[in-house]
C-alpha positions as CSV (number, residue, x, y, z in Angstrom):
1,X,0.0,0.0,0.0
2,X,1.4,3.4,-1.0
3,X,2.5,5.5,1.9
4,X,0.3,8.6,2.3
5,X,2.2,11.9,1.8
6,X,2.0,14.3,4.7
7,X,1.2,17.8,3.5
8,X,1.3,20.4,6.3
9,X,0.1,23.9,6.6
10,X,1.8,26.4,9.0
11,X,0.4,29.2,10.9
12,X,3.3,31.5,11.7
13,X,3.6,34.9,13.3
14,X,6.7,36.9,14.0
15,X,6.9,35.3,17.4
16,X,6.2,31.6,16.3
17,X,9.2,29.4,15.5
18,X,7.4,26.0,15.1
19,X,4.8,24.5,12.9
20,X,2.1,21.8,13.4
21,X,0.5,19.7,10.7
22,X,-3.2,20.2,10.2
23,X,-3.7,16.7,8.7
24,X,-4.0,15.1,12.1
25,X,-0.6,13.5,12.3
26,X,2.3,14.2,14.6
27,X,4.2,17.6,14.5
28,X,6.2,18.2,11.4
29,X,9.4,16.3,11.4
30,X,12.6,17.1,9.6
31,X,15.4,19.5,10.5
32,X,15.1,20.5,14.1
33,X,15.8,24.2,13.5
34,X,14.3,24.6,10.0
35,X,10.8,25.1,8.7
36,X,9.7,26.2,5.3
37,X,7.7,29.4,5.9
38,X,6.5,30.1,2.3
39,X,6.8,28.3,-0.9
40,X,5.4,29.9,-4.1
41,X,3.8,28.3,-6.9
42,X,4.5,30.1,-10.2
43,X,2.5,28.1,-12.7
44,X,2.8,28.1,-16.4
45,X,6.6,27.4,-16.5
46,X,8.7,24.4,-16.8
47,X,10.4,22.9,-13.8
48,X,14.2,23.5,-13.9
49,X,16.2,20.6,-15.0
50,X,18.4,20.2,-11.9
51,X,17.1,17.4,-9.7
52,X,14.8,17.9,-6.8
53,X,16.9,15.6,-4.7
54,X,20.1,17.6,-5.2
55,X,18.3,20.9,-4.6
56,X,16.9,19.5,-1.3
57,X,20.2,18.0,-0.2
58,X,21.9,21.4,-0.7
59,X,19.3,23.3,1.4
60,X,19.5,20.7,4.1
61,X,23.4,20.8,4.2
62,X,23.5,24.6,4.0
63,X,21.1,25.1,6.9
64,X,23.0,22.6,9.0
65,X,26.3,24.3,8.2
66,X,25.0,27.8,9.1
67,X,23.7,26.4,12.4
68,X,21.2,29.1,13.1
69,X,17.4,29.0,13.4
70,X,16.0,29.2,9.9
71,X,12.7,29.7,8.2
72,X,13.0,29.1,4.4
73,X,11.0,31.1,1.8
74,X,11.3,29.6,-1.7
75,X,10.7,31.4,-5.0
76,X,10.9,29.0,-8.0
77,X,8.8,27.5,-10.8
78,X,8.2,24.0,-9.4
79,X,4.8,22.6,-10.0
80,X,2.6,21.5,-7.1
81,X,3.7,17.9,-7.6
82,X,7.3,18.9,-7.5
83,X,6.8,20.7,-4.3
84,X,5.3,17.6,-2.8
85,X,8.4,15.7,-3.8
86,X,10.5,18.3,-2.0
87,X,8.4,17.9,1.0
88,X,8.8,14.2,0.8
89,X,12.6,14.4,0.8
90,X,12.7,17.1,3.5
91,X,9.5,16.5,5.6
92,X,9.1,20.3,5.5
93,X,5.7,22.0,5.6
94,X,4.4,23.8,2.5
95,X,2.6,27.1,2.3
96,X,1.7,29.0,-0.8
97,X,2.1,32.8,-0.6
98,X,5.4,34.5,0.1
99,X,4.0,38.1,-0.4
100,X,3.2,38.6,3.2
101,X,6.7,37.7,4.2
102,X,8.2,40.2,1.8
103,X,6.0,42.9,3.3
104,X,7.0,41.9,6.9
105,X,10.7,42.4,5.9
106,X,10.0,46.1,5.5
107,X,8.3,46.4,8.9
108,X,10.9,46.9,11.6
109,X,8.4,45.7,14.2
110,X,7.8,42.4,12.3
111,X,11.4,42.1,11.2
112,X,13.0,38.7,12.0
113,X,16.5,37.3,11.7
114,X,15.8,33.7,10.9
115,X,14.6,34.1,7.3
116,X,16.5,32.3,4.4
117,X,15.0,33.2,1.1
118,X,15.9,30.9,-1.9
119,X,15.4,32.2,-5.4
120,X,15.7,30.1,-8.6
121,X,17.1,32.5,-11.1
122,X,16.3,30.1,-14.0
123,X,12.7,30.8,-13.3
124,X,11.5,33.9,-15.1
125,X,8.7,34.7,-12.6
126,X,11.1,34.3,-9.7
127,X,13.5,36.8,-11.5
128,X,10.6,39.3,-11.9
129,X,9.8,39.0,-8.2
130,X,13.5,39.5,-7.4
131,X,13.7,42.7,-9.4
132,X,10.8,44.3,-7.5
133,X,12.7,44.1,-4.2
134,X,13.7,47.2,-2.3
135,X,17.1,47.7,-0.6
136,X,15.8,46.8,2.8
137,X,14.7,43.4,1.5
138,X,18.3,42.6,1.0
139,X,19.6,44.2,4.2
140,X,21.0,42.4,7.3
141,X,19.8,40.1,8.8
142,X,17.8,38.5,6.0
143,X,19.8,35.9,4.1
144,X,19.3,35.1,0.4
145,X,20.5,32.3,-1.9
146,X,20.3,32.9,-5.6
147,X,20.6,29.7,-7.6
148,X,21.2,29.3,-11.3
149,X,22.3,26.6,-13.8
150,X,21.5,27.9,-17.2
151,X,22.1,31.7,-17.1
152,X,25.2,33.0,-18.8
153,X,27.7,35.2,-17.1
154,X,26.5,38.3,-18.9
155,X,22.9,37.6,-17.9
156,X,23.9,36.9,-14.4
157,X,25.9,40.1,-14.2
158,X,23.0,42.2,-15.5
159,X,20.7,40.7,-12.8
160,X,23.2,41.4,-10.1
161,X,23.8,45.0,-11.2
162,X,20.0,45.7,-11.2
163,X,19.6,44.4,-7.6
164,X,19.6,47.0,-4.8
165,X,22.4,45.3,-3.0
166,X,24.0,46.9,0.1
167,X,27.2,46.6,2.1
168,X,25.5,44.4,4.7
169,X,23.7,42.2,2.2
170,X,23.9,38.5,2.9
171,X,23.3,37.3,-0.6
172,X,24.9,34.0,-1.8
173,X,25.1,33.3,-5.6
174,X,25.0,29.5,-6.1
175,X,26.0,28.5,-9.7
176,X,25.5,24.9,-10.7
177,X,28.7,23.3,-12.1
178,X,29.3,19.8,-13.3
179,X,25.5,19.3,-13.3
180,X,25.4,18.6,-9.5
181,X,28.1,20.7,-7.7
182,X,27.5,24.3,-6.7
183,X,29.9,27.3,-6.6
184,X,29.0,29.7,-3.7
185,X,29.9,33.4,-3.7
186,X,28.8,36.4,-1.6
187,X,27.7,39.3,-3.7
188,X,27.3,42.9,-2.4
189,X,27.8,46.6,-3.2
190,X,29.8,49.2,-1.3
191,X,26.9,51.6,-2.0
192,X,24.1,51.6,-4.6
193,X,26.2,53.3,-7.2
194,X,29.2,51.0,-7.0
195,X,29.9,47.8,-9.0
196,X,29.2,44.4,-7.7
197,X,31.7,42.9,-5.3
198,X,32.3,39.1,-4.9
199,X,33.6,37.2,-1.9
200,X,34.3,33.4,-2.1
201,X,32.1,31.4,0.1
202,X,33.1,27.9,-1.1
203,X,31.1,25.2,-2.8
204,X,28.8,22.2,-2.4
205,X,28.9,18.7,-3.7
206,X,26.5,15.8,-3.0
207,X,29.3,13.7,-1.6
208,X,31.3,16.3,0.4
209,X,28.5,18.7,1.4
210,X,29.4,22.4,2.1
211,X,33.0,23.5,1.6
212,X,33.5,26.8,3.5
213,X,36.7,28.7,2.6
214,X,35.7,32.0,4.3
215,X,38.3,33.5,6.7
216,X,35.5,34.6,8.9
217,X,31.7,34.6,9.0
218,X,31.4,38.2,10.3
219,X,30.5,40.5,7.4
220,X,31.5,43.7,9.2
221,X,35.0,42.3,9.6
222,X,35.4,41.3,6.0
223,X,33.8,44.4,4.5
224,X,35.3,47.1,6.7
225,X,37.4,48.5,3.8
226,X,35.1,50.9,2.0
227,X,37.7,51.7,-0.6
228,X,37.3,55.5,-0.4
229,X,33.6,55.8,-0.9
230,X,32.1,59.1,0.3
231,X,30.2,59.2,3.6
232,X,28.1,62.2,4.7
233,X,28.7,63.1,8.3
234,X,26.8,65.6,10.5
235,X,28.2,67.6,13.3
236,X,26.3,70.1,15.6
237,X,28.2,73.3,16.5
238,X,26.3,75.8,18.5
239,X,29.1,78.4,18.1
240,X,30.2,79.3,14.6
241,X,33.8,79.8,15.7
242,X,34.0,76.2,16.8
243,X,34.8,75.2,13.2
244,X,38.2,76.9,13.6
245,X,39.1,75.1,16.9
246,X,38.3,71.5,16.3
247,X,42.0,70.6,16.5
248,X,43.8,73.2,18.6
249,X,41.8,72.6,21.9
250,X,41.0,76.3,22.2
251,X,37.7,77.2,24.0
252,X,37.3,73.7,25.2
253,X,34.2,74.7,27.1
254,X,32.4,75.4,23.8
255,X,30.8,72.5,22.0
256,X,32.9,69.9,23.8
257,X,30.7,66.9,22.8
258,X,31.0,67.7,19.1
259,X,34.8,68.3,19.4
260,X,35.5,64.9,21.1
261,X,33.3,63.0,18.7
262,X,34.7,64.8,15.7
263,X,38.1,63.2,16.4
264,X,36.5,59.8,17.2
265,X,34.5,59.9,13.9
266,X,37.6,60.7,12.0
267,X,39.3,57.7,13.5
268,X,36.4,55.5,12.5
269,X,36.4,56.8,9.0
270,X,40.1,56.3,8.6
271,X,39.7,52.7,9.8
272,X,36.9,52.2,7.3
273,X,39.0,53.8,4.5
274,X,36.2,56.2,3.7
275,X,36.1,59.7,2.3
276,X,34.3,62.1,4.6
277,X,32.0,65.1,4.0
278,X,31.0,67.1,7.0
279,X,27.7,69.0,7.2
280,X,27.4,71.5,10.0
281,X,24.2,72.2,12.0
282,X,23.5,74.8,14.7
283,X,21.2,72.5,16.8
284,X,20.0,68.9,17.1
285,X,16.6,69.7,15.5
286,X,13.8,69.5,18.0
287,X,10.5,67.9,17.2
288,X,8.0,70.4,15.8
289,X,5.0,69.8,18.0
290,X,2.6,71.4,15.6
291,X,3.7,69.2,12.7
292,X,4.8,66.2,14.9
293,X,8.1,65.8,13.0
294,X,11.8,66.5,13.5
295,X,13.8,69.2,11.9
296,X,17.4,69.9,10.9
297,X,20.1,67.5,12.2
298,X,17.7,64.8,13.4
299,X,15.5,65.1,10.2
300,X,18.6,64.5,8.0
301,X,19.5,61.4,10.0
302,X,16.0,60.0,9.7
303,X,15.8,60.7,5.9
304,X,19.2,59.1,5.3
305,X,20.9,62.3,4.2
306,X,23.6,61.6,6.8
307,X,25.4,58.3,6.9
308,X,27.0,59.1,10.3
309,X,25.7,61.4,13.1
310,X,29.0,62.5,14.5
311,X,27.5,64.5,17.4
312,X,25.7,62.2,19.8
313,X,22.2,62.7,21.1
314,X,20.4,61.9,24.3
315,X,18.4,58.7,24.1
316,X,14.7,59.6,24.3
317,X,11.7,57.4,23.6
318,X,10.4,59.7,20.8
319,X,13.8,59.3,19.0
320,X,14.2,55.5,19.3
321,X,11.7,54.6,16.6
322,X,13.4,56.9,14.1
323,X,17.2,56.6,14.8
324,X,19.5,53.7,15.7
325,X,21.5,54.4,18.8
326,X,24.7,52.4,18.8
327,X,26.6,53.2,22.0
328,X,27.8,56.0,24.1
329,X,31.3,57.2,23.2
330,X,32.1,58.5,26.6
331,X,30.4,59.3,29.9
332,X,29.5,62.9,30.2
333,X,26.7,64.5,32.2
334,X,25.2,67.8,33.2
335,X,24.4,68.8,36.8
336,X,23.7,71.6,39.2
337,X,27.1,72.6,40.5
338,X,27.4,74.7,43.7
339,X,29.5,75.4,46.7
340,X,27.8,74.0,49.8
341,X,26.2,76.9,51.7
342,X,27.4,77.8,55.2
343,X,25.9,75.7,58.0
344,X,24.4,78.9,59.5
345,X,22.0,79.1,56.6
346,X,20.2,75.9,57.5
347,X,20.8,75.6,61.3
348,X,21.3,77.7,64.4
349,X,25.0,77.2,64.9
350,X,24.9,78.8,68.3
351,X,22.9,75.8,69.6
352,X,25.0,73.2,67.8
353,X,28.2,73.3,70.0
354,X,26.5,71.3,72.8
355,X,24.0,68.5,72.7
356,X,20.5,69.1,74.2
357,X,21.4,67.2,77.4
358,X,24.4,69.4,78.0
359,X,22.4,72.6,77.5
360,X,19.8,71.3,80.0
361,X,22.5,70.4,82.5
362,X,24.2,73.7,82.2
363,X,20.9,75.6,82.7
364,X,20.0,73.6,85.8
365,X,23.4,74.1,87.4
366,X,23.2,77.8,86.6
367,X,19.8,78.1,88.2
368,X,20.9,76.3,91.3
369,X,24.0,78.5,91.5
370,X,21.9,81.6,91.3
371,X,19.5,80.4,94.0
372,X,22.1,79.2,96.5
373,X,24.3,82.2,95.8
374,X,21.4,84.6,96.4
375,X,20.5,83.3,99.8
376,X,24.2,83.0,100.8
377,X,25.3,86.4,99.5
378,X,22.2,88.0,101.0
379,X,22.9,86.5,104.4
380,X,26.5,87.7,104.1
381,X,25.3,91.3,103.4
382,X,23.1,91.2,106.5
383,X,26.1,90.0,108.6
384,X,28.2,92.8,107.4
385,X,25.3,95.2,108.1
386,X,25.8,96.6,104.6
387,X,23.7,99.6,103.7
388,X,23.0,98.1,100.3
389,X,20.4,95.5,100.1
390,X,21.4,92.4,98.0
391,X,18.7,91.7,95.4
392,X,17.9,88.7,93.2
393,X,18.9,90.7,90.1
394,X,22.4,91.0,91.6
395,X,22.7,87.2,91.7
396,X,21.5,86.9,88.1
397,X,24.0,89.6,87.0
398,X,26.8,87.8,88.8
399,X,25.9,84.6,87.0
400,X,25.9,86.4,83.6
401,X,29.3,87.8,84.5
402,X,30.5,84.2,85.1
403,X,29.0,83.0,81.8
404,X,30.7,85.8,79.8
405,X,33.9,85.5,81.8
406,X,33.8,89.2,82.7
407,X,34.4,89.0,86.4
408,X,32.3,90.5,89.3
409,X,32.7,93.1,92.1
410,X,30.9,90.9,94.6
411,X,32.9,90.6,97.8
412,X,31.8,87.9,100.3
413,X,33.3,87.1,103.7
414,X,31.7,83.7,104.2
415,X,33.3,80.5,103.0
416,X,30.1,79.2,101.6
417,X,29.6,82.3,99.5
418,X,33.2,82.1,98.2
419,X,32.9,78.4,97.3
420,X,29.7,79.1,95.3
421,X,31.4,82.0,93.5
422,X,34.5,79.9,92.8
423,X,32.5,76.9,91.6
424,X,30.3,79.0,89.3
425,X,33.2,80.8,87.6
426,X,35.2,77.6,87.2
427,X,32.3,75.7,85.7
428,X,31.6,78.5,83.4
429,X,35.2,78.8,82.4
430,X,35.4,75.3,81.0
431,X,31.9,75.6,79.5
432,X,32.9,78.9,77.8
433,X,36.2,77.4,76.4
434,X,34.4,74.4,74.9
435,X,31.7,76.6,73.4
436,X,34.0,79.1,71.8
437,X,36.2,76.4,70.3
438,X,33.2,74.7,68.7
439,X,31.6,77.9,67.5
440,X,34.7,78.9,65.6
441,X,34.7,75.6,63.7
442,X,31.0,75.8,63.0
443,X,31.3,79.3,61.6
444,X,33.7,77.9,58.9
445,X,31.5,74.7,58.3
446,X,29.3,74.1,55.3
447,X,26.2,71.9,55.1
448,X,25.6,68.7,53.2
449,X,21.9,68.8,53.7
450,X,21.3,69.6,49.9
451,X,21.6,66.2,48.3
452,X,18.6,65.9,46.0
453,X,16.6,68.0,43.6
454,X,13.9,68.4,46.2
455,X,16.4,69.8,48.7
456,X,17.7,72.1,46.0
457,X,14.2,73.3,45.2
458,X,13.5,74.1,48.9
459,X,16.9,75.7,49.5
460,X,17.6,79.4,49.5
461,X,20.2,79.1,46.7
462,X,19.8,81.0,43.5
463,X,19.4,78.6,40.5
464,X,20.4,79.2,36.9
465,X,21.1,77.1,33.8
466,X,23.8,77.3,31.1
467,X,22.2,78.9,28.1
468,X,22.3,76.0,25.6
469,X,19.6,75.0,23.2
470,X,19.3,71.4,24.5
471,X,19.1,72.7,28.1
472,X,16.2,75.0,27.2
473,X,14.4,72.1,25.4
474,X,14.9,69.6,28.2
475,X,14.0,72.0,31.1
476,X,10.9,73.3,29.4
477,X,9.7,69.7,28.6
478,X,10.1,68.3,32.1
479,X,7.1,66.5,33.4
480,X,8.3,65.0,36.6
481,X,6.8,67.1,39.5
482,X,10.0,68.2,41.2
483,X,11.9,68.9,37.9
484,X,8.9,70.8,36.5
485,X,8.6,72.9,39.7
486,X,12.3,73.8,39.5
487,X,11.8,75.1,36.0
488,X,8.6,76.9,36.6
489,X,9.5,78.5,40.0
490,X,13.2,78.9,40.0
491,X,14.5,78.9,36.4
492,X,11.7,80.5,34.4
493,X,9.1,81.9,36.8
494,X,6.1,83.5,35.1
495,X,6.5,87.3,34.6
496,X,10.2,87.3,35.5
497,X,13.5,87.1,33.7
498,X,14.6,83.5,32.8
499,X,17.7,82.4,34.6
500,X,19.6,81.2,31.5
501,X,23.1,82.6,31.6
502,X,26.4,82.1,30.0
503,X,29.0,79.6,31.3
504,X,31.5,82.2,32.5
505,X,28.8,84.2,34.3
506,X,27.4,81.1,36.0
507,X,30.9,79.8,37.2
508,X,31.7,83.3,38.5
509,X,28.5,83.3,40.7
510,X,29.3,79.8,41.9
511,X,32.5,81.2,43.2
512,X,30.7,83.9,45.2
513,X,28.5,81.3,46.9
514,X,24.8,80.8,47.5
515,X,24.4,79.9,43.8
516,X,23.7,76.6,41.9
517,X,24.4,76.5,38.2
518,X,23.4,73.8,35.8
519,X,25.9,73.0,33.1
520,X,27.8,70.2,31.4
521,X,30.3,69.0,34.0
522,X,33.4,68.8,31.8
523,X,33.5,72.4,30.5
524,X,32.3,73.7,33.9
525,X,35.1,72.0,35.8
526,X,37.7,73.1,33.3
527,X,36.7,76.7,33.9
528,X,36.6,76.1,37.7
529,X,40.2,74.8,37.6
530,X,41.3,77.9,35.7
531,X,39.6,80.5,37.8
532,X,39.1,79.2,41.4
533,X,41.7,79.4,44.2
534,X,42.8,76.0,45.5
535,X,40.8,76.3,48.7
536,X,37.7,77.3,46.7
537,X,37.8,74.0,44.8
538,X,37.2,72.1,48.0
539,X,33.8,70.7,48.7
540,X,32.2,71.5,45.4
541,X,28.9,69.6,45.2
542,X,26.7,68.5,42.2
543,X,23.2,67.2,41.7
544,X,22.2,65.7,38.4
545,X,19.0,66.9,36.8
546,X,18.7,64.9,33.6
547,X,17.1,61.5,33.7
548,X,19.2,60.3,30.7
549,X,22.6,61.8,31.2
550,X,24.7,60.0,28.6
551,X,24.6,61.0,24.9
552,X,24.6,58.2,22.4
553,X,26.3,57.8,19.0
554,X,23.7,57.2,16.3
555,X,23.1,56.3,12.6
556,X,20.1,56.2,10.4
557,X,17.7,53.2,10.8
558,X,18.8,50.2,8.8
559,X,22.2,51.8,8.0
560,X,24.5,49.3,6.1
561,X,27.5,50.8,8.0
562,X,26.0,50.4,11.5
563,X,27.8,47.2,12.5
564,X,31.2,48.4,11.2
565,X,30.9,51.7,13.1
566,X,29.7,49.9,16.2
567,X,32.6,47.5,16.2
568,X,35.1,50.4,15.6
569,X,33.7,52.4,18.5
570,X,33.8,49.5,20.9
571,X,37.4,48.8,19.8
572,X,38.4,52.4,20.6
573,X,36.7,52.1,24.0
574,X,38.7,48.9,24.7
575,X,42.0,50.3,23.6
576,X,41.6,53.6,25.5
577,X,41.3,55.9,22.5
578,X,38.0,57.3,23.6
579,X,39.4,58.1,27.1
580,X,42.4,59.9,25.5
581,X,40.3,62.1,23.3
582,X,37.9,62.8,26.2
583,X,40.8,63.8,28.5
584,X,41.9,66.4,25.9
585,X,38.6,68.3,26.1
586,X,36.9,67.3,29.3
587,X,38.1,68.1,32.8
588,X,37.3,66.0,35.8
589,X,35.9,67.2,39.1
590,X,38.7,69.2,40.8
591,X,40.2,67.7,43.9
592,X,41.0,69.6,47.1
593,X,44.8,69.9,47.1
594,X,45.1,72.9,49.4
595,X,47.5,72.3,52.2
596,X,46.7,75.5,54.1
597,X,43.7,76.2,56.2
598,X,41.8,79.3,55.1
599,X,39.1,81.1,57.0
600,X,36.2,83.0,55.4
601,X,34.9,86.2,56.9
602,X,32.0,85.9,59.2
603,X,28.8,86.8,57.3
604,X,25.7,88.6,58.5
605,X,23.7,85.3,58.4
606,X,26.3,83.7,60.6
607,X,25.6,86.1,63.5
608,X,21.9,86.7,63.1
609,X,21.2,85.1,66.5
610,X,23.5,87.5,68.2
611,X,21.8,90.4,66.5
612,X,18.4,89.0,67.6
613,X,19.6,88.8,71.2
614,X,20.9,92.4,71.1
615,X,17.6,93.7,69.6
616,X,15.6,91.7,72.0
617,X,17.6,93.0,74.9
618,X,17.2,96.6,73.8
619,X,13.5,96.3,73.3
620,X,13.1,94.5,76.7
621,X,15.1,97.2,78.4
622,X,13.1,100.0,76.8
623,X,9.9,98.4,77.8
624,X,11.1,97.9,81.4
625,X,12.4,101.5,81.4
626,X,9.0,102.8,80.5
627,X,7.4,100.8,83.3
628,X,10.0,102.1,85.7
629,X,9.2,105.7,84.6
630,X,5.5,105.1,85.1
631,X,6.0,103.5,88.5
632,X,8.3,106.3,89.6
633,X,6.0,109.0,88.5
634,X,3.2,107.3,90.2
635,X,5.1,107.2,93.4
636,X,6.1,110.8,93.1
637,X,2.4,111.7,92.5
638,X,1.4,109.7,95.6
639,X,4.1,111.3,97.7
640,X,2.9,114.8,96.7
641,X,-0.7,113.9,97.6
642,X,0.4,112.9,101.1
643,X,2.2,116.3,101.5
644,X,-0.8,118.2,100.5
645,X,-2.9,116.4,103.1
646,X,-0.6,117.5,105.8
C-alpha cells in the first residue's frame, strides 16, 4: 500500500518558531531548526532541470552548516507535484504565498533574523519578483540564496547589477557546475552606485557537502574597507567659531561633545578607509509639536541624508523609533554645580556646640548656683550690716558675668559664698572654652543637607542654567513634578526674567557662593580649575537633573554601516582611544589639594542670632524702662498727695 504523503500547513507569526501539521498527524518532522515558511507556486513554466533531490540536499546541508534558526522562503517554478516531492525528501511543511513575508521584511516591528529566502534565477517569474525588491529586503539580517544553472555570465551580471544590494547584504550566488556541484559566492555593493563585489564562500557537492573557505563569517570584519567611498557626516556646532578650533583645543568649554566625537569619527572613517563630507548644524533639530516631525540634524539622520551622526544625542523614547542608537562614546553629564552653603543658613550654629542634654544640665546648674548664691550672699550682706540690700537681680547679674567671663565686684566674707562663687566661675570657664572652640569651627563649616533635587528646590540658593539649546528644550519639557517645579518656579518663573546665563557668568557666581548653576560637567570643571583658588575648589557639590545623562552615537535606521561603526567604537573604547580624546577636552571634578587652612569672613547670616539677642535686649530694656518711669511718676504723685494732706 502506498504511503500517504504528509502535507502540512503552517500558521506563523513573528513570534512563532514551530509548525504543526493540520492533517491530524504528529508535529512536522525534519530539520530540528528549520521550517519552510512560504513556498510559491509560479505556474505556467517548466520545472528546472536540476534534480529535486540535489536541490533538497543542498538546502539541508546549508542550513545545517549555518547552524542558526532558519525559516525558508522559496521562489521558484516548481509545479505543485514537484513541491510535494521536495516535502517528501525534507519533511518540510508547505505554504503557498510569500508576499506577506516580503511585506514583513519592510516592517521593523515584524522584522526577523531567521529568514532564508531561496530564489531560482532560472525561473522567469522568480526573477521578476526578485527585481521588485527594495534595498531593505536585501539588508541584514535576512539571508538570500540565488541559484542558477542555465544563465550566462553576462545575464547573471545584469541581474546582479540591477539588484539594490547593500554593504551588509547576505546574498549568496549559487551557480551549478558539473551538473550537480555548486559554486558559492557572496555578492554585495559598497553603495548603490558602485559595482558588484564578490567574496568566495566555497562550494557544495553531493558527496562532500558544504565546503566553506571564508576566513570569517562576520560580514562587518570582511567588509570594513570601503575603498574610499564618500560618507556624509553631520556635526552640531552651537558656536560658529568652533569650526576653527576642532583641533587646537582652544575654547574647550564650547561644543565639547562635538569636538570629542569629531576626532573619534575621523578615526572610525580612517579605519573604514572612507572619504568624509561634514555637514554643520546649529542645533539637534527638536521635534516640531505642531507638525509632529523632527527638523534639521535629526531630520537628515532619519531621511538618510547623513550616513553618520558625529555629534551624539540623548536617548529619548520619541527618537528611538526613528534613529538607531549604537553606543555612548564617553560618559558625560550635566548637573547643578554649587559650593555648599554655610551651616548657618540651614541651622542655628549657636545651639550646635552642645547636645541638648548638655544645655539642660548647664541651665539647671546655673539656676541652682543663682538660687544658692542669692541666699548665701544676702545673708553675708546682713552679717556685714551693709547699707546696700542684696537683690535677686544682683545674683543673676553675677551669673551672667560668670558666663561671659567678665568677672564681678561681689565681695563675700563667708566660706560658703566664696565656694559658690569659685565653683560658678570655674564651671563657666570650662563651658565657655568648649563653646567658643566649637563655634569657631562651626562658623567655617558648610552643610551637606542639599543632596537631592527636592532639597535644591526648597533651599535658598539662587538657581540658573547654562544657556544652551538642549538645556532649554529639556527643562521646558520636564514632566516629573520636582523637575517641573524647579523650571517653573526657580528657572523661568512667570512674569520674571529667565535664569539662563552664559557659562563664565554662572561659574563666577558659583565662586561667590549661594548659587547653583546647571551646566555640562566637563566644561564647567575646566573653567573652575582655571579661575578658582585651591581652597575654593574644596567641597564642590553637584546634583544631576537629567534622567538620561549619557549622549549616544547614532546612525540612520537600517544603515548598512551600523555594524562596522559599532565595532570600531567598541574597539576604541577597549583600547583607551576614547578616554584619550575625552581627557583632551573634558576636565574631571577638581580635587581639594590645598595644604593650608583658610578662613572665610563671618557673614551677616552667621551672627543673626547674636543680633536678635541684642535687639531683644534693647526692646526689653526699653519696655522695662517705660514701666519704671511710670512707676516712679506714680510714686512721686502719691508722695505729693500725702504732703498736700498735711
